[in-house]
KEBADO-305545 format. One record per residue (C-alpha): residue number from 0; residue in one letter; x, y, z. Coordinates in nm, 4 decimals. Each point is the difference from the previous one (the first is absolute). Example, Ala and Ser with C-alpha at 12.3 -4.5 7.8 and 13.67 -1.06 7.14 Angstrom:
2
{atom 0 A {1.2300 -0.4500 0.7800}}
{atom 1 S {0.1370 0.3440 -0.0660}}
//
This chain:
480
{atom 0 X {0.0000 0.0000 0.0000}}
{atom 1 X {0.2813 0.2385 0.0907}}
{atom 2 X {0.1718 -0.0748 -0.3289}}
{atom 3 X {-0.3179 0.0833 -0.1919}}
{atom 4 X {-0.0183 0.3364 0.1766}}
{atom 5 X {0.3644 0.0625 -0.0777}}
{atom 6 X {-0.0569 -0.0718 -0.3693}}
{atom 7 X {-0.3058 0.2272 -0.0001}}
{atom 8 X {0.2056 0.2860 0.1423}}
{atom 9 X {0.2662 -0.0552 -0.2646}}
{atom 10 X {-0.2562 0.0124 -0.2803}}
{atom 11 X {-0.1557 0.3183 0.1385}}
{atom 12 X {0.3480 0.1473 0.0248}}
{atom 13 X {0.0743 -0.0685 -0.3653}}
{atom 14 X {-0.3304 0.1586 -0.1034}}
{atom 15 X {0.0713 0.3135 0.2010}}
{atom 16 X {0.3552 0.0106 -0.1302}}
{atom 17 X {-0.1303 0.0942 -0.3445}}
{atom 18 X {-0.0057 0.3676 0.0987}}
{atom 19 X {0.2764 0.2347 0.1083}}
{atom 20 X {-0.0617 0.3282 0.1758}}
{atom 21 X {0.1572 0.3198 -0.1263}}
{atom 22 X {-0.0077 0.1776 -0.3369}}
{atom 23 X {0.1168 -0.1754 -0.3148}}
{atom 24 X {0.2829 0.1820 -0.1748}}
{atom 25 X {-0.0799 0.2588 -0.2652}}
{atom 26 X {0.2823 0.1760 -0.1841}}
{atom 27 X {-0.0050 0.3751 0.0773}}
{atom 28 X {-0.1039 0.1878 -0.3117}}
{atom 29 X {0.2117 0.2784 -0.1488}}
{atom 30 X {-0.0239 0.1603 -0.3434}}
{atom 31 X {0.3372 -0.0383 -0.1759}}
{atom 32 X {-0.0952 0.1229 -0.3473}}
{atom 33 X {0.0098 -0.1841 -0.3286}}
{atom 34 X {0.3372 0.1416 -0.1066}}
{atom 35 X {0.2907 0.2133 0.1149}}
{atom 36 X {-0.0149 0.3776 -0.0128}}
{atom 37 X {0.3440 0.0128 -0.1577}}
{atom 38 X {-0.1164 -0.2244 -0.2851}}
{atom 39 X {-0.3023 0.2208 -0.0608}}
{atom 40 X {0.2054 0.3224 0.0065}}
{atom 41 X {0.3107 -0.1225 -0.1835}}
{atom 42 X {-0.0354 -0.3418 -0.1665}}
{atom 43 X {0.3529 -0.0019 -0.1488}}
{atom 44 X {0.0927 -0.3011 0.2131}}
{atom 45 X {0.3685 0.0883 0.0268}}
{atom 46 X {0.1590 -0.3225 0.1234}}
{atom 47 X {-0.3308 -0.1669 0.0841}}
{atom 48 X {-0.3121 -0.1390 -0.1636}}
{atom 49 X {-0.3479 -0.0531 0.1413}}
{atom 50 X {-0.1303 -0.3602 0.0079}}
{atom 51 X {-0.3379 -0.1367 0.1074}}
{atom 52 X {0.0951 -0.3687 0.0234}}
{atom 53 X {0.1736 -0.1304 0.3109}}
{atom 54 X {0.1894 -0.2521 -0.2138}}
{atom 55 X {0.1722 0.2926 -0.1733}}
{atom 56 X {0.1238 0.1368 0.3309}}
{atom 57 X {0.3593 -0.0019 0.1189}}
{atom 58 X {0.1756 -0.3369 0.0251}}
{atom 59 X {0.0837 -0.1283 0.3450}}
{atom 60 X {0.3717 0.0487 -0.0669}}
{atom 61 X {-0.0522 0.3529 -0.1290}}
{atom 62 X {0.3697 0.0878 0.0050}}
{atom 63 X {0.0563 -0.2282 -0.3000}}
{atom 64 X {-0.1645 0.2738 -0.2104}}
{atom 65 X {0.3286 0.1934 0.0264}}
{atom 66 X {0.1942 -0.2889 -0.1579}}
{atom 67 X {0.2934 0.0419 0.2394}}
{atom 68 X {0.1786 -0.3213 0.0977}}
{atom 69 X {0.1759 0.1601 0.2974}}
{atom 70 X {-0.3284 0.1293 0.1411}}
{atom 71 X {-0.1591 -0.3427 -0.0363}}
{atom 72 X {0.2884 -0.1612 0.1906}}
{atom 73 X {-0.0305 0.2565 0.2788}}
{atom 74 X {-0.3747 -0.0664 0.0276}}
{atom 75 X {0.0553 -0.3741 0.0297}}
{atom 76 X {0.2440 0.0559 0.2841}}
{atom 77 X {-0.2424 0.2374 0.1733}}
{atom 78 X {-0.2882 -0.2480 -0.0084}}
{atom 79 X {0.2230 -0.2768 0.1339}}
{atom 80 X {0.1903 0.1825 0.2745}}
{atom 81 X {-0.1638 0.3296 0.1027}}
{atom 82 X {-0.0716 -0.0040 0.3744}}
{atom 83 X {-0.2933 0.2443 -0.0089}}
{atom 84 X {-0.1701 -0.2339 -0.2449}}
{atom 85 X {0.0735 -0.2989 0.2219}}
{atom 86 X {-0.1577 0.1846 0.2919}}
{atom 87 X {-0.3152 0.0722 -0.2015}}
{atom 88 X {-0.0205 -0.3654 -0.1054}}
{atom 89 X {0.0248 -0.1100 0.3639}}
{atom 90 X {-0.2848 0.2355 0.0943}}
{atom 91 X {-0.2087 -0.1557 -0.2769}}
{atom 92 X {0.0658 -0.3483 0.1382}}
{atom 93 X {-0.0982 0.1319 0.3418}}
{atom 94 X {-0.3349 0.1123 -0.1426}}
{atom 95 X {-0.0462 -0.3449 -0.1552}}
{atom 96 X {0.0566 -0.1641 0.3379}}
{atom 97 X {-0.2484 0.2361 0.1644}}
{atom 98 X {-0.2661 -0.1027 -0.2521}}
{atom 99 X {0.0677 -0.3695 0.0587}}
{atom 100 X {-0.0318 0.0581 0.3727}}
{atom 101 X {-0.3372 0.1711 -0.0454}}
{atom 102 X {-0.1324 -0.2810 -0.2205}}
{atom 103 X {0.0771 -0.2461 0.2786}}
{atom 104 X {-0.2989 0.1509 0.1824}}
{atom 105 X {-0.2333 -0.1870 -0.2354}}
{atom 106 X {0.1069 -0.3373 0.1419}}
{atom 107 X {-0.0432 -0.1722 0.3359}}
{atom 108 X {0.2785 -0.0518 0.2493}}
{atom 109 X {0.0868 -0.3620 0.0770}}
{atom 110 X {0.2033 -0.1081 0.2979}}
{atom 111 X {0.0997 -0.3053 0.1981}}
{atom 112 X {0.1216 -0.0660 0.3513}}
{atom 113 X {0.1576 -0.3022 0.1685}}
{atom 114 X {0.1027 -0.0264 0.3640}}
{atom 115 X {0.0944 -0.2418 0.2761}}
{atom 116 X {-0.0167 0.1240 0.3595}}
{atom 117 X {0.0624 -0.1680 0.3334}}
{atom 118 X {-0.1382 0.1490 0.3168}}
{atom 119 X {-0.0376 -0.0921 0.3611}}
{atom 120 X {-0.0412 0.1333 0.3541}}
{atom 121 X {0.1580 -0.0532 0.3380}}
{atom 122 X {-0.2827 -0.2384 0.1027}}
{atom 123 X {-0.0190 -0.3761 -0.0211}}
{atom 124 X {-0.1398 0.0012 -0.3560}}
{atom 125 X {0.2332 -0.1137 -0.2727}}
{atom 126 X {0.1221 0.2425 -0.2666}}
{atom 127 X {-0.2202 0.0214 -0.3089}}
{atom 128 X {0.1080 0.0065 -0.3650}}
{atom 129 X {-0.2192 0.1704 -0.2591}}
{atom 130 X {0.0443 -0.0417 -0.3788}}
{atom 131 X {-0.1735 0.2370 -0.2423}}
{atom 132 X {-0.0156 0.0397 -0.3789}}
{atom 133 X {-0.2338 0.2585 -0.1524}}
{atom 134 X {-0.0667 0.2062 -0.3104}}
{atom 135 X {-0.1740 0.3353 -0.0355}}
{atom 136 X {-0.1580 0.2056 -0.2750}}
{atom 137 X {-0.0881 0.3696 0.0190}}
{atom 138 X {-0.1575 0.1963 -0.2829}}
{atom 139 X {-0.1170 0.3595 0.0083}}
{atom 140 X {-0.2563 0.0361 -0.2791}}
{atom 141 X {0.0354 0.3126 -0.2080}}
{atom 142 X {-0.3692 0.0930 0.0328}}
{atom 143 X {0.0353 0.3719 -0.0621}}
{atom 144 X {0.2954 0.0031 -0.2370}}
{atom 145 X {0.2719 0.1200 0.2370}}
{atom 146 X {0.2473 -0.2542 -0.1356}}
{atom 147 X {-0.1108 0.0592 -0.3594}}
{atom 148 X {0.0393 0.3751 0.0340}}
{atom 149 X {0.3387 -0.0506 0.1624}}
{atom 150 X {0.1064 -0.2221 -0.2890}}
{atom 151 X {-0.1369 0.2570 -0.2456}}
{atom 152 X {0.2054 0.2707 0.1719}}
{atom 153 X {0.3140 -0.2119 -0.0076}}
{atom 154 X {-0.0542 -0.0879 -0.3663}}
{atom 155 X {-0.0181 0.3709 -0.0783}}
{atom 156 X {0.3075 0.0564 0.2153}}
{atom 157 X {0.1826 -0.2678 -0.1971}}
{atom 158 X {-0.0929 0.1646 -0.3304}}
{atom 159 X {0.1104 0.3361 0.1398}}
{atom 160 X {0.3308 -0.1553 0.1041}}
{atom 161 X {0.0373 -0.1451 -0.3486}}
{atom 162 X {-0.0527 0.3458 -0.1477}}
{atom 163 X {0.2434 0.1512 0.2513}}
{atom 164 X {0.2576 -0.2575 -0.1072}}
{atom 165 X {-0.0554 0.0927 -0.3655}}
{atom 166 X {0.0265 0.3690 0.0910}}
{atom 167 X {0.3265 -0.0538 0.1846}}
{atom 168 X {0.1418 -0.1974 -0.2904}}
{atom 169 X {-0.1064 0.2654 -0.2513}}
{atom 170 X {0.1475 0.2770 0.2140}}
{atom 171 X {0.3332 -0.1800 0.0202}}
{atom 172 X {0.0019 -0.0742 -0.3732}}
{atom 173 X {-0.0762 0.3635 -0.0814}}
{atom 174 X {0.2679 0.1194 0.2421}}
{atom 175 X {0.2579 -0.2274 -0.1613}}
{atom 176 X {-0.0938 0.1068 -0.3546}}
{atom 177 X {0.0055 0.3692 0.0934}}
{atom 178 X {0.3369 -0.0375 0.1696}}
{atom 179 X {0.1451 -0.1973 -0.2893}}
{atom 180 X {-0.1041 0.2518 -0.2645}}
{atom 181 X {0.1119 0.2904 0.2174}}
{atom 182 X {0.3396 -0.1687 0.0130}}
{atom 183 X {-0.0013 -0.0162 -0.3815}}
{atom 184 X {-0.0802 0.3708 -0.0105}}
{atom 185 X {0.2921 0.0653 0.2319}}
{atom 186 X {0.2301 -0.2151 -0.2143}}
{atom 187 X {-0.1089 0.1957 -0.3082}}
{atom 188 X {0.0791 0.3262 0.1786}}
{atom 189 X {0.3365 -0.1393 0.1069}}
{atom 190 X {0.0826 -0.0867 -0.3613}}
{atom 191 X {-0.0961 0.3546 -0.1005}}
{atom 192 X {0.2138 0.1501 0.2757}}
{atom 193 X {0.2988 -0.2109 -0.1050}}
{atom 194 X {-0.0276 0.1332 -0.3551}}
{atom 195 X {-0.0523 0.3518 0.1326}}
{atom 196 X {0.3083 -0.0187 0.2221}}
{atom 197 X {0.2063 -0.1209 -0.2951}}
{atom 198 X {-0.1276 0.2947 -0.2059}}
{atom 199 X {0.0745 0.2426 0.2834}}
{atom 200 X {0.3527 -0.1384 0.0298}}
{atom 201 X {0.0525 0.0587 -0.3709}}
{atom 202 X {-0.1440 0.3489 0.0426}}
{atom 203 X {0.2429 0.0743 0.2831}}
{atom 204 X {0.2932 -0.1230 -0.2085}}
{atom 205 X {-0.1116 0.2109 -0.2971}}
{atom 206 X {-0.0390 0.3052 0.2205}}
{atom 207 X {0.3490 -0.0455 0.1441}}
{atom 208 X {0.1389 -0.0161 -0.3556}}
{atom 209 X {-0.1867 0.3154 -0.0998}}
{atom 210 X {0.1245 0.1869 0.3044}}
{atom 211 X {0.3525 -0.1115 -0.0842}}
{atom 212 X {-0.0531 0.1262 -0.3542}}
{atom 213 X {-0.1248 0.3329 0.1319}}
{atom 214 X {-0.3489 -0.0265 -0.1490}}
{atom 215 X {-0.1807 -0.0574 0.3316}}
{atom 216 X {0.0111 0.1549 0.3469}}
{atom 217 X {0.1483 -0.1905 0.2987}}
{atom 218 X {-0.3391 0.0294 0.1731}}
{atom 219 X {-0.1374 -0.2430 -0.2575}}
{atom 220 X {0.2218 -0.2754 0.1436}}
{atom 221 X {-0.1489 0.0494 0.3479}}
{atom 222 X {-0.3525 -0.0043 -0.1458}}
{atom 223 X {0.0687 -0.3210 -0.1949}}
{atom 224 X {0.1515 -0.1685 0.3057}}
{atom 225 X {-0.2992 0.1050 0.2152}}
{atom 226 X {-0.2375 -0.1477 -0.2560}}
{atom 227 X {0.1935 -0.3296 -0.0041}}
{atom 228 X {0.0093 -0.0336 0.3805}}
{atom 229 X {-0.3728 0.0765 0.0277}}
{atom 230 X {-0.0728 -0.2803 -0.2460}}
{atom 231 X {0.2141 -0.2438 0.2010}}
{atom 232 X {-0.1883 0.0984 0.3153}}
{atom 233 X {-0.3334 -0.0642 -0.1685}}
{atom 234 X {0.1241 -0.3376 -0.1187}}
{atom 235 X {0.0986 -0.0972 0.3525}}
{atom 236 X {-0.3526 0.0798 0.1160}}
{atom 237 X {-0.1349 -0.2386 -0.2623}}
{atom 238 X {0.2395 -0.2723 0.1177}}
{atom 239 X {-0.1341 0.0401 0.3542}}
{atom 240 X {-0.3581 -0.0124 -0.1270}}
{atom 241 X {0.0683 -0.3145 -0.2028}}
{atom 242 X {0.1498 -0.1723 0.3029}}
{atom 243 X {-0.3146 0.0646 0.2023}}
{atom 244 X {-0.2216 -0.1366 -0.2767}}
{atom 245 X {0.2151 -0.3114 -0.0282}}
{atom 246 X {-0.0230 -0.0544 0.3764}}
{atom 247 X {-0.3801 0.0300 -0.0181}}
{atom 248 X {-0.0142 -0.2621 -0.2757}}
{atom 249 X {0.2082 -0.2362 0.2120}}
{atom 250 X {-0.2285 0.0296 0.3027}}
{atom 251 X {-0.3126 -0.0496 -0.2123}}
{atom 252 X {0.1475 -0.3313 -0.1132}}
{atom 253 X {0.0880 -0.1103 0.3518}}
{atom 254 X {0.3729 0.0477 -0.0613}}
{atom 255 X {0.2534 0.1925 0.2057}}
{atom 256 X {0.1182 0.3100 -0.1934}}
{atom 257 X {0.3601 -0.1187 0.0259}}
{atom 258 X {-0.0902 -0.3127 -0.1977}}
{atom 259 X {-0.1777 0.1685 -0.2907}}
{atom 260 X {0.1097 0.2167 -0.2890}}
{atom 261 X {-0.1493 0.0862 -0.3360}}
{atom 262 X {0.2104 0.0915 -0.3044}}
{atom 263 X {-0.0687 0.3364 -0.1567}}
{atom 264 X {-0.0321 -0.1185 -0.3561}}
{atom 265 X {-0.3779 0.0476 -0.0439}}
{atom 266 X {-0.1958 0.3054 -0.1129}}
{atom 267 X {-0.3482 0.1432 0.0259}}
{atom 268 X {-0.2327 -0.1920 -0.2328}}
{atom 269 X {-0.0735 0.1918 -0.3172}}
{atom 270 X {-0.3316 -0.1701 -0.0712}}
{atom 271 X {-0.2428 -0.0242 0.2911}}
{atom 272 X {-0.2907 -0.2456 0.0147}}
{atom 273 X {-0.3598 0.1088 -0.0506}}
{atom 274 X {-0.1928 -0.0712 0.3177}}
{atom 275 X {-0.3581 -0.1382 -0.0161}}
{atom 276 X {-0.2234 0.2023 0.2321}}
{atom 277 X {-0.3082 -0.1711 0.1434}}
{atom 278 X {-0.3308 0.1826 0.0298}}
{atom 279 X {-0.0893 0.1383 0.3457}}
{atom 280 X {-0.2516 -0.2784 0.0719}}
{atom 281 X {0.2710 -0.2597 -0.0643}}
{atom 282 X {0.2709 0.1952 0.1802}}
{atom 283 X {-0.1714 -0.0256 0.3383}}
{atom 284 X {0.0076 -0.3797 -0.0254}}
{atom 285 X {0.3692 -0.0141 -0.0993}}
{atom 286 X {0.1626 0.2363 0.2490}}
{atom 287 X {0.1212 -0.1970 0.3037}}
{atom 288 X {-0.0648 0.2854 0.2420}}
{atom 289 X {-0.3590 0.0451 -0.1233}}
{atom 290 X {-0.0698 -0.3729 0.0195}}
{atom 291 X {0.1508 -0.0169 0.3495}}
{atom 292 X {-0.2130 0.2942 0.1132}}
{atom 293 X {-0.3170 -0.1647 -0.1300}}
{atom 294 X {0.0783 -0.3349 0.1636}}
{atom 295 X {0.0647 0.1766 0.3298}}
{atom 296 X {-0.3413 0.1646 -0.0410}}
{atom 297 X {-0.1515 -0.3450 -0.0519}}
{atom 298 X {0.1846 -0.1239 0.3069}}
{atom 299 X {-0.1344 0.2884 0.2100}}
{atom 300 X {-0.3528 -0.0713 -0.1258}}
{atom 301 X {0.0239 -0.3635 0.1131}}
{atom 302 X {0.1158 0.1105 0.3438}}
{atom 303 X {-0.3372 0.1733 0.0476}}
{atom 304 X {-0.1665 -0.3429 -0.0234}}
{atom 305 X {0.2501 -0.1441 0.2463}}
{atom 306 X {-0.0860 0.2769 0.2466}}
{atom 307 X {-0.3763 -0.0400 -0.0496}}
{atom 308 X {0.0151 -0.3763 0.0638}}
{atom 309 X {0.0891 0.0716 0.3632}}
{atom 310 X {-0.3676 0.0912 0.0620}}
{atom 311 X {-0.1064 -0.3620 -0.0587}}
{atom 312 X {0.0557 -0.3111 0.2126}}
{atom 313 X {0.2766 -0.2470 -0.0719}}
{atom 314 X {-0.1073 -0.3617 -0.0374}}
{atom 315 X {0.2628 -0.2603 0.0853}}
{atom 316 X {-0.0574 -0.3716 -0.0514}}
{atom 317 X {0.2109 -0.2327 0.2114}}
{atom 318 X {0.0354 -0.3735 0.0382}}
{atom 319 X {0.2220 -0.2129 0.2192}}
{atom 320 X {0.0392 -0.3738 0.0470}}
{atom 321 X {0.2464 -0.2617 0.1110}}
{atom 322 X {0.0870 -0.2675 0.2544}}
{atom 323 X {0.0853 0.0304 0.3671}}
{atom 324 X {0.0881 -0.2906 0.2317}}
{atom 325 X {0.2129 -0.0970 0.2922}}
{atom 326 X {0.1000 -0.3339 -0.1530}}
{atom 327 X {0.1658 -0.0807 -0.3307}}
{atom 328 X {-0.2274 -0.2981 -0.0548}}
{atom 329 X {-0.3114 0.2181 0.0190}}
{atom 330 X {0.1425 0.3039 -0.1771}}
{atom 331 X {-0.1654 -0.0391 -0.3398}}
{atom 332 X {-0.3144 -0.1818 0.1141}}
{atom 333 X {-0.3470 0.1525 -0.0254}}
{atom 334 X {-0.0408 0.0857 0.3724}}
{atom 335 X {0.3127 0.2147 -0.0211}}
{atom 336 X {-0.1223 0.2147 -0.2879}}
{atom 337 X {-0.1184 0.3574 0.0472}}
{atom 338 X {-0.1310 0.2698 -0.2398}}
{atom 339 X {-0.1651 0.3408 -0.0080}}
{atom 340 X {-0.1687 0.2108 -0.2691}}
{atom 341 X {-0.1441 0.3461 0.0119}}
{atom 342 X {-0.0317 0.3431 -0.1560}}
{atom 343 X {0.0898 0.3196 0.1868}}
{atom 344 X {-0.1242 0.3525 -0.0682}}
{atom 345 X {0.1999 0.3018 0.1172}}
{atom 346 X {-0.1195 0.3598 -0.0215}}
{atom 347 X {0.1289 0.3133 0.1625}}
{atom 348 X {-0.2964 0.1897 0.1493}}
{atom 349 X {0.1743 0.3189 0.1107}}
{atom 350 X {0.3371 0.1393 -0.1016}}
{atom 351 X {-0.0311 0.3705 0.0704}}
{atom 352 X {-0.0383 0.0894 -0.3692}}
{atom 353 X {0.3199 -0.1742 -0.1124}}
{atom 354 X {-0.1663 -0.1859 -0.2887}}
{atom 355 X {-0.1784 0.3103 -0.1274}}
{atom 356 X {0.3247 0.1970 0.0152}}
{atom 357 X {0.1841 -0.2784 -0.1843}}
{atom 358 X {-0.2573 0.0086 -0.2818}}
{atom 359 X {0.0266 0.3787 -0.0247}}
{atom 360 X {0.3765 -0.0290 -0.0162}}
{atom 361 X {-0.0214 -0.2608 -0.2781}}
{atom 362 X {-0.2444 0.2163 -0.1990}}
{atom 363 X {0.2226 0.3066 0.0363}}
{atom 364 X {0.3054 -0.2028 -0.1062}}
{atom 365 X {-0.1870 -0.1118 -0.3117}}
{atom 366 X {-0.0995 0.3568 -0.0867}}
{atom 367 X {0.3577 0.1176 0.0475}}
{atom 368 X {0.1376 -0.2778 -0.2195}}
{atom 369 X {-0.2627 0.0651 -0.2702}}
{atom 370 X {0.1035 0.3653 -0.0076}}
{atom 371 X {0.3655 -0.1015 -0.0218}}
{atom 372 X {-0.0838 -0.2310 -0.2901}}
{atom 373 X {-0.1673 0.2826 -0.1919}}
{atom 374 X {0.2902 0.2341 0.0699}}
{atom 375 X {0.2452 -0.2650 -0.1210}}
{atom 376 X {-0.1918 -0.0205 -0.3289}}
{atom 377 X {0.0102 0.3763 -0.0485}}
{atom 378 X {0.3722 0.0083 0.0780}}
{atom 379 X {0.0605 -0.2774 -0.2544}}
{atom 380 X {-0.1907 0.1894 -0.2693}}
{atom 381 X {0.1909 0.3179 0.0835}}
{atom 382 X {0.3358 -0.1767 -0.0310}}
{atom 383 X {-0.0898 -0.1375 -0.3428}}
{atom 384 X {-0.1287 0.3373 -0.1189}}
{atom 385 X {0.3142 0.1744 0.1268}}
{atom 386 X {0.2349 -0.2384 -0.1796}}
{atom 387 X {-0.1976 0.0150 -0.3259}}
{atom 388 X {0.0185 0.3784 0.0118}}
{atom 389 X {0.3702 -0.0169 0.0768}}
{atom 390 X {0.0718 -0.2312 -0.2936}}
{atom 391 X {-0.1980 0.2100 -0.2460}}
{atom 392 X {0.1774 0.3163 0.1173}}
{atom 393 X {0.3412 -0.1608 -0.0303}}
{atom 394 X {-0.0336 -0.0398 -0.3741}}
{atom 395 X {0.0017 0.3788 -0.0386}}
{atom 396 X {0.2748 0.0416 0.2600}}
{atom 397 X {0.2310 -0.2407 -0.1813}}
{atom 398 X {-0.0559 0.1736 -0.3324}}
{atom 399 X {0.0701 0.3475 0.1392}}
{atom 400 X {0.3038 -0.1245 0.1943}}
{atom 401 X {0.1461 -0.1617 -0.3113}}
{atom 402 X {-0.0523 0.3287 -0.1856}}
{atom 403 X {0.1672 0.1906 0.2837}}
{atom 404 X {0.2986 -0.2358 -0.0095}}
{atom 405 X {0.0320 0.0348 -0.3754}}
{atom 406 X {-0.0044 0.3790 0.0275}}
{atom 407 X {0.2563 -0.0066 0.2829}}
{atom 408 X {0.2374 -0.2209 -0.1998}}
{atom 409 X {-0.0271 0.2250 -0.3074}}
{atom 410 X {0.0611 0.3125 0.2060}}
{atom 411 X {0.3010 -0.1669 0.1634}}
{atom 412 X {0.1447 -0.0956 -0.3398}}
{atom 413 X {-0.0196 0.3580 -0.1233}}
{atom 414 X {0.1453 0.1384 0.3207}}
{atom 415 X {0.2957 -0.2389 -0.0105}}
{atom 416 X {0.0755 0.1108 -0.3547}}
{atom 417 X {0.0012 0.3611 0.1144}}
{atom 418 X {0.2300 -0.0800 0.2912}}
{atom 419 X {0.2452 -0.1912 -0.2187}}
{atom 420 X {0.0036 0.3011 -0.2322}}
{atom 421 X {0.0890 0.2235 0.2977}}
{atom 422 X {-0.3247 0.1969 -0.0202}}
{atom 423 X {-0.1253 -0.0726 0.3577}}
{atom 424 X {0.1439 -0.1129 0.3341}}
{atom 425 X {-0.0232 -0.3488 0.1423}}
{atom 426 X {-0.2588 0.0994 0.2618}}
{atom 427 X {-0.2635 0.0230 -0.2741}}
{atom 428 X {0.0848 -0.3532 -0.1110}}
{atom 429 X {-0.0243 -0.1276 0.3590}}
{atom 430 X {-0.3471 0.1454 0.0436}}
{atom 431 X {-0.1333 -0.1705 -0.3115}}
{atom 432 X {0.1770 -0.3293 0.0775}}
{atom 433 X {-0.1655 0.0020 0.3425}}
{atom 434 X {-0.3393 0.0676 -0.1573}}
{atom 435 X {0.0476 -0.2794 -0.2540}}
{atom 436 X {0.1095 -0.2455 0.2726}}
{atom 437 X {-0.3002 0.0890 0.2161}}
{atom 438 X {-0.2326 -0.0441 -0.2982}}
{atom 439 X {0.1492 -0.3418 -0.0737}}
{atom 440 X {-0.0321 -0.1126 0.3618}}
{atom 441 X {-0.3572 0.1309 0.0159}}
{atom 442 X {-0.0898 -0.2062 -0.3052}}
{atom 443 X {0.1547 -0.3133 0.1562}}
{atom 444 X {-0.1910 0.0530 0.3218}}
{atom 445 X {-0.3221 0.0708 -0.1848}}
{atom 446 X {0.0351 -0.3321 -0.1827}}
{atom 447 X {0.0592 -0.1638 0.3362}}
{atom 448 X {-0.3131 0.1662 0.1369}}
{atom 449 X {-0.1946 -0.1387 -0.2945}}
{atom 450 X {0.1118 -0.3527 0.0891}}
{atom 451 X {-0.0876 0.0730 0.3629}}
{atom 452 X {-0.3472 0.1189 -0.1034}}
{atom 453 X {-0.0556 -0.3216 -0.1969}}
{atom 454 X {0.0854 -0.2022 0.3115}}
{atom 455 X {-0.2223 0.2232 0.2143}}
{atom 456 X {-0.2863 -0.0706 -0.2392}}
{atom 457 X {0.0617 -0.3728 0.0341}}
{atom 458 X {-0.0093 0.0368 0.3779}}
{atom 459 X {-0.3183 0.2106 -0.0137}}
{atom 460 X {-0.1681 -0.2729 -0.2070}}
{atom 461 X {0.0873 -0.2692 0.2535}}
{atom 462 X {0.2776 -0.1593 -0.2017}}
{atom 463 X {-0.0894 -0.3270 -0.1664}}
{atom 464 X {-0.2096 -0.1246 0.2929}}
{atom 465 X {-0.3490 -0.0998 -0.1075}}
{atom 466 X {-0.1520 0.0532 0.3425}}
{atom 467 X {-0.3107 -0.1741 0.1333}}
{atom 468 X {-0.3728 0.0582 0.0005}}
{atom 469 X {-0.2094 -0.0174 0.3129}}
{atom 470 X {-0.1850 -0.2922 -0.1547}}
{atom 471 X {0.3305 -0.1871 -0.0282}}
{atom 472 X {0.0242 -0.0313 0.3765}}
{atom 473 X {-0.1098 -0.3310 0.1420}}
{atom 474 X {-0.3747 -0.0348 0.0585}}
{atom 475 X {0.0386 -0.3059 0.2175}}
{atom 476 X {-0.1696 0.1711 0.2951}}
{atom 477 X {-0.3186 0.0516 -0.2039}}
{atom 478 X {-0.1463 0.2879 0.2001}}
{atom 479 X {-0.3669 0.0691 -0.0535}}
//
């Protein structure tokens, strides 16, 4: 009879377990627009092209678009040895373990106990020996969905951790690519300075000859030497800058700076890749930070249900049985058997408003996270818009800078002819040589900034990560 009652309670528990208290998750709505403002205002697509198919998006290994073997080798080392990435991966595994722990709440706890005790007193009675072997089962039915909401929250936390891992990896990849190309810019400037110093040395020698021939003033020698020493000083600054960049590359790869060096035989790429830009609606599902923010919103929403379940009683089913005897020969016989079955309800009747406060806290946390999610989306859209504007503007900047350099070189050529003819002093030549050098360095840096903008666009688009949809998360809890 007791077993029949126990089974009846279990069946009722399963029927009640079909519902879970708390709100089901709804993605916060935010208008993102059908297209980018920059595309509408200036659809030149300088260095980028708009795509509406996720399959046309960036490849996972986006750095291969630059077709640079050295960069690809550096990226492989980063993904294998970078310690920040290893830390993020460990946090992801921690989130996986937390989810597995929560799912254990769906199942009963089984236990066993065996003992042999001998007891006696100071009286005439003989000592007694007691043998016992028992098993127990305890199962808290998830009537109101507390366990299911907890699992739902941990599933969202796991997806958020996955997105955080992707975000960390993308950030490190972008940092390495930016550092690498900045080093190439520095190497290009160093090559320019080496040629400039050689030209200034020839200019100093020519000036000394002209002074000796009486066709130039001695002050010209001092001016030429000052120009040469200034160039050497600038070159030394570039050497220091290159060393710092090389050290940064070493650390990103998990290598001590003393054990890493990179030859300076590469140059800024002349032909940059065209970057596919996803539409705003697709962007918010590909950016790791946006996906993480949404999953944390989903996690906070599930915590409301966990808090609300505290208003309802907990039903625990328990069973115990075994054998107990004072003699081995009677240990496993029927008279030595014992068992117990029974459900237990537990409900807190008064807690001073703690449960109500906990629900209010969970609701406020959800509202805060939903607002953060929306702000993350707007920030993502802003970053893409900013980089698109930057790339389109750079086309004009490069053209005008190339024109300025051409004009500076022509002016310098004419001025040198005048100086060699004895028509002007060397100070006039120095001024134009300085202007031409600055124009050349500005053009190199502008090309470097263009590469940097391309990488920034890749970062703003979420790299080659495809992201996840809310519907992709596990529905095993089946909340209703």
